[in-house]
N, C-alpha and C positions, 0 to 999 in steps of 0.2 A: 577428544570429546568437545573442544573447543568448536572445530567444524561442525558438530552436531548441534550444540546450543546456537550457533551463528545461524545455521540452516534453519532450525526453528523459530529463531527470531524473525528472519527474513519471510518465514512461510506466514507467521503472525500477523506481520505488517501487510503483507500481500493480501490476505484473506479480508482484513478490516477495509484495505481500499476496494477490494470487489465486491464485500456485502454493503458497505456502508459509506460511499464517497461521499454522500451529504453530511455525514456527521464529521468526517475527516475536515472537510470544508470549514464547518462550523468551528472546529477547534484551532484550526491553523490558518484561515484566511478571513473570517468574518470581520474581526477587529481592524482589519485593515481597509474594510469596503465600507464607507458611511453610506448607508441608505440602501444598500443592495440586500435584499432578504434570503436568496438561494444562490446556490452555486450555479454558474452557466453550463449549459450542455457540454461545451468543449472539456471543462475543468472535470466534469464525469465521466466522460469517456476517456481523457488521458488518465485518470486514476484509476480506472477499471483496467485500462491496458497496463498501466505500471502494475497493478495488484497481480495481474496474471504472469508477468514477467517475473516477479520478484517470487511468487508461489513457486515456479518452474526452478528458478535458481536457489531458493531454499531447499528444495528437495534434491537437487544435484549437489550442493553442498553438504548437507546431512548425510547423503550416502557416499560422499567420499570422492564423486566423479570430479568437482570442481573443489579447489583449496584454496 
């Protein structure tokens, strides 16, 4: 049961990174960057790649392939 919950949480985080990397940047990084209004293209790209990886890992954990 814990694997399923962990997989679902990883999947949710991954989907969030895939769908809204700018929102994730605003919450996690904006306060660190004085005078910068938006996420860099590099941040957005890396966030989307990481989101895809997290979704795949989350599914594999939830179905029991990875423990």
